[in-house]
Backbone as JSON Lines, residues from 0, in Angstrom:
{"i":0,"aa":"M","n":[103.91,90.67,93.28],"ca":[102.48,90.58,93.34],"c":[102.02,89.89,94.62]}
{"i":1,"aa":"S","n":[102.86,89.02,95.16],"ca":[102.46,88.32,96.39],"c":[102.4,89.28,97.58]}
{"i":2,"aa":"V","n":[103.08,90.41,97.5],"ca":[103.02,91.41,98.56],"c":[101.88,92.4,98.28]}
{"i":3,"aa":"L","n":[101.76,92.83,97.04],"ca":[100.74,93.82,96.68],"c":[99.33,93.23,96.69]}
{"i":4,"aa":"G","n":[99.19,91.99,96.27],"ca":[97.88,91.35,96.16],"c":[97.06,91.41,97.44]}
{"i":5,"aa":"P","n":[97.58,90.85,98.54],"ca":[96.8,90.88,99.79],"c":[96.51,92.31,100.28]}
{"i":6,"aa":"A","n":[97.43,93.22,100.05],"ca":[97.22,94.61,100.48],"c":[96.06,95.25,99.7]}
{"i":7,"aa":"L","n":[95.85,94.79,98.47],"ca":[94.77,95.32,97.63],"c":[93.51,94.45,97.66]}
{"i":8,"aa":"G","n":[93.59,93.33,98.37],"ca":[92.45,92.43,98.44],"c":[92.27,91.62,97.17]}
{"i":9,"aa":"K","n":[93.34,91.42,96.42],"ca":[93.3,90.65,95.17],"c":[94.34,89.54,95.22]}
{"i":10,"aa":"S","n":[94.16,88.53,94.39],"ca":[95.17,87.49,94.28],"c":[96.26,87.97,93.33]}
{"i":11,"aa":"P","n":[97.49,87.45,93.47],"ca":[98.55,87.83,92.54],"c":[98.17,87.55,91.08]}
{"i":12,"aa":"R","n":[97.42,86.51,90.85],"ca":[97.0,86.17,89.49],"c":[96.08,87.23,88.9]}
{"i":13,"aa":"E","n":[95.2,87.81,89.73],"ca":[94.29,88.86,89.26],"c":[95.05,90.13,88.87]}
{"i":14,"aa":"L","n":[96.2,90.36,89.47],"ca":[96.97,91.58,89.21],"c":[97.94,91.42,88.04]}
{"i":15,"aa":"N","n":[98.11,90.22,87.54],"ca":[99.09,89.98,86.48],"c":[98.79,90.77,85.21]}
{"i":16,"aa":"R","n":[97.59,90.69,84.7],"ca":[97.26,91.36,83.44],"c":[97.35,92.89,83.54]}
{"i":17,"aa":"P","n":[96.79,93.51,84.6],"ca":[96.94,94.97,84.71],"c":[98.41,95.4,84.84]}
{"i":18,"aa":"M","n":[99.22,94.61,85.56],"ca":[100.64,94.97,85.72],"c":[101.38,94.84,84.4]}
{"i":19,"aa":"M","n":[101.06,93.85,83.61],"ca":[101.71,93.7,82.3],"c":[101.38,94.88,81.4]}
{"i":20,"aa":"A","n":[100.15,95.37,81.46],"ca":[99.77,96.54,80.66],"c":[100.55,97.77,81.1]}
{"i":21,"aa":"L","n":[100.72,97.95,82.41],"ca":[101.49,99.09,82.92],"c":[102.96,98.98,82.52]}
{"i":22,"aa":"K","n":[103.51,97.77,82.54],"ca":[104.91,97.58,82.13],"c":[105.09,97.91,80.65]}
{"i":23,"aa":"R","n":[104.17,97.45,79.81],"ca":[104.26,97.74,78.37],"c":[104.16,99.22,78.08]}
{"i":24,"aa":"A","n":[103.37,99.93,78.87],"ca":[103.19,101.37,78.68],"c":[104.38,102.17,79.24]}
{"i":25,"aa":"G","n":[105.29,101.49,79.94],"ca":[106.45,102.17,80.48],"c":[106.17,102.9,81.78]}
{"i":26,"aa":"R","n":[105.05,102.61,82.4],"ca":[104.67,103.31,83.63],"c":[105.2,102.64,84.87]}
{"i":27,"aa":"V","n":[105.59,101.34,84.78],"ca":[106.1,100.61,85.93],"c":[107.31,99.79,85.49]}
{"i":28,"aa":"P","n":[108.51,100.28,85.78],"ca":[109.7,99.48,85.47],"c":[109.83,98.32,86.47]}
{"i":29,"aa":"S","n":[110.45,97.24,86.05],"ca":[110.61,96.1,86.93],"c":[112.04,95.56,86.83]}
{"i":30,"aa":"V","n":[112.45,94.85,87.88],"ca":[113.77,94.24,87.94],"c":[113.58,92.82,88.44]}
{"i":31,"aa":"G","n":[114.22,91.86,87.8],"ca":[114.13,90.47,88.22],"c":[113.25,89.66,87.29]}
{"i":32,"aa":"Q","n":[113.13,88.39,87.64],"ca":[112.33,87.49,86.83],"c":[111.4,86.67,87.7]}
{"i":33,"aa":"R","n":[110.26,86.34,87.17],"ca":[109.26,85.48,87.79],"c":[108.95,85.88,89.23]}
{"i":34,"aa":"A","n":[109.16,85.0,90.19],"ca":[108.77,85.27,91.58],"c":[109.67,86.32,92.24]}
{"i":35,"aa":"Q","n":[110.82,86.6,91.65],"ca":[111.75,87.56,92.24],"c":[111.61,88.96,91.65]}
{"i":36,"aa":"T","n":[110.57,89.21,90.86],"ca":[110.39,90.51,90.22],"c":[110.02,91.57,91.23]}
{"i":37,"aa":"R","n":[110.67,92.71,91.13],"ca":[110.36,93.88,91.96],"c":[109.9,94.99,91.03]}
{"i":38,"aa":"Y","n":[108.86,95.69,91.43],"ca":[108.29,96.76,90.62],"c":[108.54,98.1,91.29]}
{"i":39,"aa":"Y","n":[108.82,99.11,90.48],"ca":[109.13,100.44,90.96],"c":[108.25,101.46,90.24]}
{"i":40,"aa":"P","n":[107.89,102.54,90.9],"ca":[107.15,103.59,90.19],"c":[108.06,104.26,89.17]}
{"i":41,"aa":"A","n":[107.51,104.62,88.04],"ca":[108.29,105.3,87.01],"c":[108.6,106.71,87.49]}
{"i":42,"aa":"A","n":[109.73,107.24,87.04],"ca":[110.11,108.61,87.41],"c":[109.14,109.58,86.78]}
{"i":43,"aa":"V","n":[108.72,110.55,87.55],"ca":[107.8,111.58,87.07],"c":[108.61,112.68,86.4]}
{"i":44,"aa":"R","n":[108.22,113.03,85.21],"ca":[108.93,114.09,84.48],"c":[108.4,115.44,84.93]}
{"i":45,"aa":"S","n":[109.3,116.33,85.15],"ca":[108.93,117.68,85.59],"c":[108.54,118.54,84.39]}
{"i":46,"aa":"S","n":[107.43,119.26,84.5],"ca":[107.02,120.15,83.43],"c":[107.75,121.48,83.51]}
{"i":47,"aa":"A","n":[108.49,121.73,84.6],"ca":[109.23,122.98,84.77],"c":[110.37,123.1,83.77]}
{"i":48,"aa":"S","n":[110.92,121.97,83.33],"ca":[112.03,122.01,82.39],"c":[111.55,122.4,80.99]}
{"i":49,"aa":"A","n":[110.26,122.3,80.72],"ca":[109.71,122.64,79.41],"c":[109.49,124.14,79.24]}
{"i":50,"aa":"S","n":[109.53,124.9,80.35],"ca":[109.25,126.33,80.23],"c":[110.46,127.18,80.12]}
């Protein structure tokens, strides 16, 4: 959050609640704990395999 916050014009604290909601929904996987947490975009599922 300390890297993303300034890029978005927000403080890391302001981004905490929205990021937790995304993590719970499974949209943003994370690795690490506390200040060392890294966030990654979730893999996009292809709709081509459904046809």
